[in-house]
N, C-alpha and C positions, 0 to 999 in steps of 0.2 A: 215382593212376590214377582213383580214384573222383571226385577233385576235377576232373580234366580232363573226365571224363564229365559232371559236373554243369555245368561251365562251357559245354561244348558244348550241353547240353540247354537251359540258360538262353539261350545265343546263338540256338539254333534257335527257342526260344519268342519271343525278341525279334523275330527275323526274321519269324516267322509273325504276330506281333502287328503288325509294321509293314506286312506285306502285306495283312492283312485290311481295314484302312480304305482302302487304295489301291484294292482291288477294289470296295469299296462306292462310292468316289468316282467310279470309272469308270462306274458304273451311273447316276450323276446327271449330266445334261448341262445346262450353264449356258445361259441364253438367248442369249448371244452366240457360241455354238459354231457352227462352219462347217457342221456337219451339219444345222443348221436353216436352211431357205430361206424367207425372208420376202418377201412382195409387199405393196406399199402403204406407208403411213406407220406405221412402228414406231420408237419410241424404244428403243434397245437398249443395255444395259450388261450387265456380268457378273451383276447382281442381278435384272434384270427386262427384259422386252420388252413395251412398252406401245403399244397402238393405241386410238384413240378413233373410228375410222372403220369404218362398215359396208362390207363388200366387201374388207377387208384379209384376207390369207391367210398361211398357214404350211404348209410341206410338209416331210416328213422320211421316212426309211426306217428300218425296224427289223427285228431278228430276234427270233424267239420268238413267243409267242401273245398277249402283251399289253404295253402300255406305259402310263405314267401322265403326263398333262399336269398340271402343278402351277401354281396361281394364288394371287395375293394378293387377297383379297376384303375386307380389313379396313376399307376406307373406302367400299366399294360399297353404295349404297342401292337402285339399280335395276340388277339384273344384266344384262349383255350376253347376247345369244343367239348361239350358234355352231352351225355344222354340222360334223360330222366324217364323212369318208368314208374307208374303208379299201379299198385295192386297186381303186379305181374303182367301188366298190359304192354302195348307197343311202346318202343323207345322213341321219345321225342328229342330231336336234336336242337341244341341251343349253342350259340356262341356266347361266352361269358364276357360280354362287352357292355354290361350295364350293372348297376348296383342292386337291382331287385328283379328276380325272376319269379313270377307267380306260378305255382303248381296247383292245378285244379283237379278235383275228383268228383265222381258222381255219388251222391248220398252223404250221410253224416259220418260214415266210417264205423269203426276205425279203418284207416288206410295205411298202406305200406309204401314208402318211396325208396327207390334205389337210384342214386345219382352215380354214374360211372364216367370217368374221364376218357373221352374218345381220343383226344390228342392235345399235347402241349408241344408247340412247334420247336423242333430241335435246334434251329439255327438262330433263334433269338436268345438273349441272355435269360437263362432260367436257373442260374446257380448263385449269383451274388446279388443280394438285395441292393437297391430296388429292382425287382424282377420285371422283365419286359414281357414275360409270358408265364402262365401258371394259373392255378385256381386259388384265390385268396378268399375264403369264406369267412365273413365277419359275424354270422349268426343266422338263426332261422326265426321267423316270426309266425306264430300260430300255436295251436293247442297240441303240443307234442305229448306223446304217451310214453310210458316206460318201455324199455327194450326187454324182450324175453332172452335171458342168457342162453347162448348156444355154444357148445364146446366142439370145435372142429379142428382137424389137422391144419397145420400152418405150412403153406407152400410159399417159397420165395424163388423168384426168377431174376437173374442178373445177366444183363447183356447190353447189346448195342441197339442200333436202329431197328434191327429185325425183331428183337424182344419188345421194342417200343411199338411195333406195328406200322412203321413208316412204309408207305406205298402198298399197303395191303389191299386198297380198293382200286387204285389206278396208278399209272406210271409216272406221276409227277411228285416231286418232294414238296408237298404242301399239306397243310392240316386237312384239307378236303379229301385228299387221297390216303391219309393215314387213319388207322383205327386200332387203338390198343385193345379194344374189346373183341376185335376179330382175330387177334394174334393168339398164338398157341398157349401162352401162360393163362389167359382168362379161360380159354376153352378147357384146358386140363383141370384147373382148379374147380370150375363149375361142374364138370363131369364127375369129379371125385369128392364133391361137397366139402371143399377145403377153403380156408381163408387165404386170400391172395395178397402177396406183395410182388408187384411187377415193376421192375426198375430197369428201363432200357434208355440208353443215352446215345443218340446218333454220333457216329464217327469214333466212339470210344473203343479202346482195347485195354489190355493189361499194361501196355506201355503208352499207346497212343491216347492223347487227351481227346475229350469229346467236343462236340459243337456246343455253342451257347455258354461257353466259359466253364464247362464241366471238366473236372480233372480226370486222370486215368482211373481205372476200376478200383485199384487198391486205395487210392486217396479219396475216392468218392464213397467207398464202403463205410457204412455206419453213420452216414449223414443224409438228412433229407435234402438239404442244400447248404450253402456256406453258412456256418454259424448255428445250424439247427441239427442237433444230434438225433439220429433215428433210434427209437427204443424197441423196435419190433424185430430187428435182425437176429437177435440171439434166441428167439423163440421158435425158429423154423424147425419143422420135422423133416421137410424135404427141401433141398436147394438145387436148382437147375442152373448151370452156368453155360452161357453161349458166348464165349469170347475168343478172339483170335482173328476174326475176319478182317479187322482193321489194323492188325499188327504185321502186315506183310513187308513193311519196310525194315523189319528187324530180323536178324538171323536166328538160328536155332538156339545158340548159347544164351543170348540175351533173353529171348522169349521164354525159354524153359525156366530160367531163374525167376523171371517176373511172374510166370504162370504158377510156379510152385509157391512163391511167396503169397500169391493171391489165395490159393487153396488153403495154405497154412492159416491165413487170416480168417477165412470162412470157418475152418475147423475150430480154431481157437474161440471164435465168437459163439459157435453153435456146436458144442462137443458131441451131441448125440444125433445130429442131423444126418440123413442119407443125402449124399451129394452126387449129382449126376454131372459129369463133365462132358458136354456135347462136342463131337467133332463139328466144326463150323460147316454149314451146308455147302460152301464152295470148296471145302477141303483145306483151307488155310491152316498151316501148322498142325495138321492132323496127327502126324507121327510124333511131333513134340508133345502134344497133349497126352497121347496114349503113353508115351515114355514117362512123363511126369507122374501120371496116375499109377503106373506100375512101380515106379521108384518109391512112391509114398507108402505102398503096401498097407493101405488103410482099407479094411474090408467094407467100410461104409462110404467109400469114394469109388465110383466106377466110371470108366470111360464108356461113352455111348457112341458107337459107330453109326453115323447117320448116312453112310454111303448108300446111294440109290433111294433114299427116302423121297427125294424130289428130283424132277427132271425139267430141264429148260424147255423141252419141246411139248410138254403136256399142259401148259398153262399154269404151272406151279409157281411161276415167278412173274412179277411186274418189273421189267428190266432183267438184269442178269444176277442180281444179288438178293433182292428183297422178295420173300415169298408173297404170293397173292393170298387172298382169303382162302382159296382152295388149297394152296400150299400149306398155310398155317393149319388148316383142318387135318391135312395128312400128317403133319408133324405131331399135332395134338393126339391123334388116334394112336400113333406109335408110343408116345409117352404115357398115355393112359394105360395101355397094355402093360408097359413096364412097371407102372406104379400101383395099379389097382389092387393086385394081390397083396401088396405089402403095407398099404396105407393103414388099414384098420389094425393090423397086428402091430405096426410100428407105433401107432398113436397110443395104444393101450399098454404097450410093453413097459 
């Protein structure tokens, strides 16, 4: 009798012992869990979700009064900067320089978190692992709730440091002065309730390679970073290209061939997307881009003449090349006007 009781007690202990780790495991959510909703270029596995792009986003819902975002910073020398907003409230700025960032909320919830990447410094290695900068999320600890599925048009923006938001806040090329969320891609996508892919690499062109080990636009397209394929590029409903500013060292013939090859690449990957080919704000290769678009004769690819959208004397730039937050707002307003009439029709067509 006592032996049976002992066996029962041991069995109960084993069951309890088995249950405890399972409860703890449920508290830890892996980066590829469906309760985490990513926007932009993220390389995702069960071990990590990695982005090297300013403007990338992550959203999730949780119950309770806090949750922990977990990161791998072992190879990071220049920490990325992120904003965290809870329940639509003010954005809190963090440097991703530690393995655990606690996010708190008032009340038991449910709560909604949006994490947006303010800046990934363009001049540190952010292409070939081990990365010196970038966001490497290893999981979330807390009581996460299921996502409500939302079907939205998919917008993709490809460009250089301007698309990245470099110097949007002030005139120095540092992460403090950069803000991808103040740049026109984020502003346009938010205004038109679109899902955002924002890919901007400092110094990059269609021929010119980027800073931080990033290849030229055509070689970088379709990749999150070296060795990690991007799966979101082919789903775009609208693609906005702002390339050419950094290709001034090349003449018309070389540039036109490279720019055309790049547009062909985008069209091949996203057969139904509406593609806007922007005239660079400083006018670089403007005639070449217009000529390439005309030559392609694709009614879903259009040249967007940005002449006079921004002026150097009105505070639209920090320095001579990079738009200020005010300049980005002006660009966004123009693009919103161009796109808003067509978005709902295009998306349901």
